[in-house]
RODO-2510 file (C-alpha; in nm, 4 decimals, decimal comma):
residues 302
     n   res          X          Y          Z
     1     x    13,8072    10,9778     3,0122
     2     x    13,8489    10,6648     2,8013
     3     x    13,6171    10,3789     2,8852
     4     x    13,7748    10,0853     3,0698
     5     x    13,7525     9,7613     2,8736
     6     x    13,7447     9,4188     3,0326
     7     x    13,8636     9,0685     2,9542
     8     x    13,7007     8,7456     3,0696
     9     x    13,9977     8,6796     3,2994
    10     x    13,9477     9,0162     3,4680
    11     x    13,5794     8,9492     3,5337
    12     x    13,6461     8,5981     3,6633
    13     x    13,9200     8,7309     3,8927
    14     x    13,6715     8,9735     4,0521
    15     x    13,5151     8,6793     4,2372
    16     x    13,1594     8,7916     4,1619
    17     x    12,9010     8,6712     4,4148
    18     x    12,7195     8,3620     4,2896
    19     x    12,3789     8,4571     4,4256
    20     x    12,2069     8,1499     4,2825
    21     x    12,4624     7,9181     4,4455
    22     x    12,4067     8,0844     4,7820
    23     x    12,0299     8,0577     4,7377
    24     x    12,0393     7,6905     4,6301
    25     x    12,0144     7,5402     4,9836
    26     x    11,7160     7,7646     5,0589
    27     x    11,5423     7,6687     4,7341
    28     x    11,6020     7,2968     4,7906
    29     x    11,4693     7,3275     5,1460
    30     x    11,1567     7,5045     5,0229
    31     x    11,0976     7,2316     4,7638
    32     x    11,1221     6,9680     5,0377
    33     x    10,8839     7,1620     5,2663
    34     x    10,6302     7,2204     4,9863
    35     x    10,6504     6,8531     4,8876
    36     x    10,5913     6,7346     5,2473
    37     x    10,3022     6,9757     5,3040
    38     x    10,1336     6,8781     4,9761
    39     x    10,1740     6,5095     5,0663
    40     x    10,0210     6,5585     5,4114
    41     x     9,7345     6,7621     5,2674
    42     x     9,6822     6,4991     4,9953
    43     x     9,7300     6,7582     4,7195
    44     x     9,8242     6,6517     4,3670
    45     x    10,0999     6,9147     4,3397
    46     x    10,3935     6,6708     4,3273
    47     x    10,4891     6,3517     4,1493
    48     x    10,8046     6,1787     4,2754
    49     x    10,9361     6,0745     3,9337
    50     x    10,8606     6,4174     3,7895
    51     x    11,0494     6,5889     4,0712
    52     x    11,3502     6,3591     4,0329
    53     x    11,3538     6,4398     3,6591
    54     x    11,3458     6,8112     3,7410
    55     x    11,6354     6,7703     3,9840
    56     x    11,8485     6,5831     3,7280
    57     x    11,7699     6,8382     3,4573
    58     x    11,8559     7,1228     3,6944
    59     x    12,1856     6,9729     3,8093
    60     x    12,3033     6,9093     3,4531
    61     x    12,1998     7,2624     3,3579
    62     x    12,4039     7,4084     3,6455
    63     x    12,7077     7,2062     3,5342
    64     x    12,6622     7,3245     3,1747
    65     x    12,6273     7,6856     3,2868
    66     x    12,9557     7,6585     3,4760
    67     x    13,1255     7,4977     3,1765
    68     x    12,9973     7,7634     2,9384
    69     x    13,0695     8,0567     3,1701
    70     x    13,3735     8,1717     2,9722
    71     x    13,1746     8,1658     2,6452
    72     x    12,8743     8,3553     2,7819
    73     x    13,0920     8,6081     2,9673
    74     x    13,3022     8,6488     2,6518
    75     x    12,9989     8,7275     2,4336
    76     x    12,8651     8,9911     2,6739
    77     x    13,2080     9,1480     2,7244
    78     x    13,2780     9,1593     2,3508
    79     x    12,9704     9,3737     2,2872
    80     x    13,0219     9,5832     2,6014
    81     x    13,3770     9,6638     2,4865
    82     x    13,2498     9,7397     2,1366
    83     x    13,0692    10,0607     2,2321
    84     x    13,2558    10,3748     2,3522
    85     x    13,0120    10,4583     2,6317
    86     x    12,9366    10,3010     2,9689
    87     x    12,6926    10,3388     3,2568
    88     x    12,8676    10,3658     3,5959
    89     x    12,7986    10,0939     3,8556
    90     x    12,5790    10,2929     4,0938
    91     x    12,2652    10,1978     4,2900
    92     x    12,0353    10,3401     4,0214
    93     x    12,2176    10,1556     3,7410
    94     x    12,1227     9,8254     3,9079
    95     x    11,7552     9,9245     3,9000
    96     x    11,7736    10,0362     3,5362
    97     x    11,9651     9,7230     3,4385
    98     x    11,7082     9,4907     3,5979
    99     x    11,4281     9,6688     3,4110
   100     x    11,6223     9,6563     3,0820
   101     x    11,7163     9,2894     3,1225
   102     x    11,3568     9,2108     3,2120
   103     x    11,2360     9,3794     2,8935
   104     x    11,4625     9,1548     2,6841
   105     x    11,3716     8,8494     2,8895
   106     x    11,0092     8,9166     2,7976
   107     x    11,0951     8,9117     2,4257
   108     x    11,3300     8,6146     2,4568
   109     x    11,0525     8,4274     2,6374
   110     x    10,7882     8,5299     2,3866
   111     x    11,0028     8,4312     2,0886
   112     x    11,0690     8,1055     2,2720
   113     x    10,6983     8,0267     2,2465
   114     x    10,6196     8,1695     1,9044
   115     x    10,9186     8,0362     1,7061
   116     x    10,9690     7,6608     1,6930
   117     x    11,3504     7,6693     1,6910
   118     x    11,3548     7,8721     2,0101
   119     x    11,0640     7,6731     2,1541
   120     x    11,2925     7,3681     2,1379
   121     x    11,5272     7,5507     2,3802
   122     x    11,2426     7,6173     2,6241
   123     x    10,9881     7,3344     2,5997
   124     x    11,1621     7,1371     2,8765
   125     x    11,0411     7,3956     3,1261
   126     x    10,6818     7,3306     3,0246
   127     x    10,6581     6,9538     2,9827
   128     x    10,5727     6,8852     3,3466
   129     x    10,2050     6,8330     3,4276
   130     x    10,2678     6,9529     3,7823
   131     x    10,3287     7,3040     3,9110
   132     x    10,5545     7,3381     4,2108
   133     x    10,8880     7,4855     4,3133
   134     x    11,0836     7,1950     4,1618
   135     x    10,9533     7,2957     3,8160
   136     x    11,1758     7,6043     3,8393
   137     x    11,4758     7,3694     3,8036
   138     x    11,3563     7,2323     3,4680
   139     x    11,5695     7,4482     3,2414
   140     x    11,6637     7,3176     2,8981
   141     x    12,0178     7,2028     2,8327
   142     x    12,0109     7,4005     2,5067
   143     x    11,8806     7,7260     2,6557
   144     x    12,2258     7,8821     2,6795
   145     x    12,2138     8,0000     2,3177
   146     x    11,9572     8,2558     2,4344
   147     x    12,2497     8,4712     2,5444
   148     x    12,2164     8,6479     2,2091
   149     x    11,8930     8,8105     2,3295
   150     x    12,0905     9,0006     2,5931
   151     x    12,3419     9,1574     2,3561
   152     x    12,1333     9,4821     2,3536
   153     x    12,1862     9,5063     2,7305
   154     x    12,5639     9,4870     2,6819
   155     x    12,5470     9,7413     2,3993
   156     x    12,3633     9,9807     2,6321
   157     x    12,6835    10,0042     2,8329
   158     x    12,5883     9,8592     3,1704
   159     x    12,8993     9,7662     3,3632
   160     x    12,9643     9,3902     3,3287
   161     x    12,9487     9,3373     3,7055
   162     x    12,6101     9,5135     3,7169
   163     x    12,4880     9,3014     3,4248
   164     x    12,5935     8,9678     3,5729
   165     x    12,4519     9,0423     3,9192
   166     x    12,1219     9,1733     3,7796
   167     x    12,0888     8,8721     3,5519
   168     x    12,1300     8,6389     3,8502
   169     x    11,8614     8,8305     4,0391
   170     x    11,6276     8,7963     3,7411
   171     x    11,6876     8,4200     3,7206
   172     x    11,6461     8,3768     4,0964
   173     x    11,3147     8,5644     4,0939
   174     x    11,1692     8,2869     3,8787
   175     x    11,1870     8,0321     4,1579
   176     x    10,9208     8,1582     4,3987
   177     x    10,6497     8,2072     4,1345
   178     x    10,6324     7,8323     4,0619
   179     x    10,3836     7,7332     4,3305
   180     x    10,0128     7,6761     4,3826
   181     x    10,0298     7,7667     4,7500
   182     x    10,0546     8,1415     4,6922
   183     x     9,7271     8,2757     4,5617
   184     x     9,6519     8,6304     4,4486
   185     x     9,8588     8,9055     4,6091
   186     x     9,7559     9,2709     4,6716
   187     x     9,6484     9,4510     4,3533
   188     x     9,9484     9,6854     4,3174
   189     x    10,1825     9,3842     4,3263
   190     x     9,9670     9,1849     4,0844
   191     x     9,9558     9,4813     3,8466
   192     x    10,3304     9,5438     3,8261
   193     x    10,5102     9,2198     3,9120
   194     x    10,4884     8,8657     3,7800
   195     x    10,3276     8,6574     4,0546
   196     x    10,2499     8,2867     4,0996
   197     x     9,8965     8,3562     3,9753
   198     x    10,0276     8,5092     3,6509
   199     x    10,2834     8,2355     3,5973
   200     x    10,0357     7,9526     3,6592
   201     x     9,8479     8,0867     3,3591
   202     x    10,1695     8,0795     3,1573
   203     x    10,2293     7,7111     3,2366
   204     x     9,8760     7,6103     3,1404
   205     x     9,7810     7,4017     2,8365
   206     x     9,4242     7,5364     2,8384
   207     x     9,3400     7,7170     2,5096
   208     x     9,2442     8,0445     2,6804
   209     x     9,5755     8,0520     2,8677
   210     x     9,8140     7,9529     2,5870
   211     x    10,0998     8,1917     2,5026
   212     x    10,0186     8,4401     2,7769
   213     x    10,2070     8,6109     3,0606
   214     x    10,5672     8,5993     2,9375
   215     x    10,6953     8,8495     3,1932
   216     x    10,9883     8,7386     3,4113
   217     x    10,9921     8,9848     3,6996
   218     x    10,7528     9,2473     3,5618
   219     x    10,4091     9,1657     3,4206
   220     x    10,3741     9,5184     3,2799
   221     x    10,5310     9,4069     2,9493
   222     x    10,2410     9,1676     2,8941
   223     x     9,9941     9,4452     2,9720
   224     x    10,1721     9,6763     2,7261
   225     x    10,2152     9,4250     2,4422
   226     x     9,8769     9,2516     2,4698
   227     x     9,9764     8,9111     2,6069
   228     x     9,8303     8,9423     2,9569
   229     x     9,5720     8,6977     3,0845
   230     x     9,4476     8,6921     3,4465
   231     x     9,4071     8,3608     3,6240
   232     x     9,0468     8,2518     3,6462
   233     x     8,9820     7,8780     3,6840
   234     x     9,2673     7,6532     3,7961
   235     x     9,4938     7,5758     3,4976
   236     x     9,5721     7,2360     3,3544
   237     x     9,9504     7,2153     3,3311
   238     x    10,1858     7,0708     3,0729
   239     x    10,1952     7,0596     2,6944
   240     x     9,8965     7,0386     2,4610
   241     x    10,0532     6,7097     2,3421
   242     x    10,2022     6,5401     2,6517
   243     x    10,5443     6,3757     2,6203
   244     x    10,4528     6,0990     2,8685
   245     x    10,8038     6,0297     2,9950
   246     x    11,0269     6,1099     3,2901
   247     x    11,3484     6,0538     3,0934
   248     x    11,5547     6,3768     3,1247
   249     x    11,7196     6,3226     2,7855
   250     x    11,3855     6,2848     2,6085
   251     x    11,2415     6,5797     2,8008
   252     x    11,5277     6,7959     2,6732
   253     x    11,5484     6,6797     2,3139
   254     x    11,2049     6,5543     2,2007
   255     x    11,1241     6,8798     2,0203
   256     x    11,4639     6,8866     1,8475
   257     x    11,3980     6,5289     1,7320
   258     x    11,0553     6,6256     1,5967
   259     x    11,1992     6,9293     1,4173
   260     x    11,4651     6,7122     1,2509
   261     x    11,2010     6,4633     1,1380
   262     x    10,9666     6,7322     1,0035
   263     x    11,2449     6,9146     0,8168
   264     x    11,3683     6,5847     0,6710
   265     x    11,0164     6,5010     0,5476
   266     x    10,9512     6,8484     0,4049
   267     x    10,8721     6,8664     0,0328
   268     x    11,0320     7,2081    -0,0247
   269     x    11,2751     7,4556     0,1282
   270     x    10,9827     7,6796     0,2185
   271     x    10,8125     7,3983     0,4076
   272     x    11,1415     7,3040     0,5776
   273     x    11,1915     7,6651     0,6878
   274     x    10,8354     7,6736     0,8211
   275     x    10,8903     7,3516     1,0153
   276     x    11,2073     7,4944     1,1686
   277     x    11,1044     7,8511     1,2464
   278     x    10,7242     7,8638     1,2233
   279     x    10,4808     7,9074     1,5098
   280     x    10,4597     7,5867     1,7182
   281     x    10,0859     7,6421     1,7670
   282     x    10,0278     7,6897     1,3940
   283     x    10,2374     7,3859     1,3014
   284     x    10,0482     7,1721     1,5550
   285     x     9,7157     7,2929     1,4114
   286     x     9,8314     7,2141     1,0563
   287     x     9,9400     6,8651     1,1583
   288     x     9,6087     6,8021     1,3310
   289     x     9,4149     6,9235     1,0258
   290     x     9,6251     6,7029     0,7959
   291     x     9,5621     6,3969     1,0147
   292     x     9,1892     6,4653     1,0246
   293     x     9,1809     6,5092     0,6462
   294     x     9,3687     6,1818     0,5967
   295     x     9,1309     6,0017     0,8319
   296     x     8,8341     6,1465     0,6446
   297     x     8,9760     6,0255     0,3127
   298     x     9,0245     5,6768     0,4560
   299     x     8,6640     5,6702     0,5740
   300     x     8,5415     5,7752     0,2291
   301     x     8,7564     5,5115     0,0623
   302     x     8,6166     5,2452     0,2968
***
């Protein structure tokens, strides 16, 4: 039997369930409840301006996602239609698809921390110095180009409906792990799944916690690929170099601005390439070393 191919119009006409839209009122209610509880308990989990910034960033991101739906659907469908095979939409294909998407989300997330270009599409999610459910809304306005990381899922042949539903489930899972109120869970859960404890480590700016725990739904990828770090002392959240602003535009584009400046000031193509695609941690260390060397030279000259 010849494989059925799909167009974007066909997929849109299927009226796929928008799981995230249905979950939005619940998520907003939970943010409000967590905020009120933390206020009454005099916890430092929330900052009003920070939460408003997160809400604005999230709303714009939702609008952009809706506007780019045809493009993102089109990319996935193009590669799904490209291969002659397909995996039927059965109960077990949903399980396999979630695992396969999660594997690629791990690598997309890891590359997003270890490559400066991709870090610019992700840094917005990390520039809050708080850790609460509203932080889950802080998704970069340039993150949509990460769709290319999920082309292998389409090439595997998962039915487009299965892919789009599983991807929504993966995104939705991220919400509940952004809280300080849920501590360590039973060991089997902590060993297999990404939990609030694991993700608090990921959002930390402490040296021992940097670039750890990239897993989205499953933490097993970090255990397999050597990026796992258990939570020990309470993390300090935010970036190693704070942005010190609540402006949503700055929070989304400050890294792109810095990349442009560094590439412009580069003395060679090799240096420009490094400033664009090098490791953010390495580039930051090089800048710090250069500043310290310059300061030392000034002291000697004085």
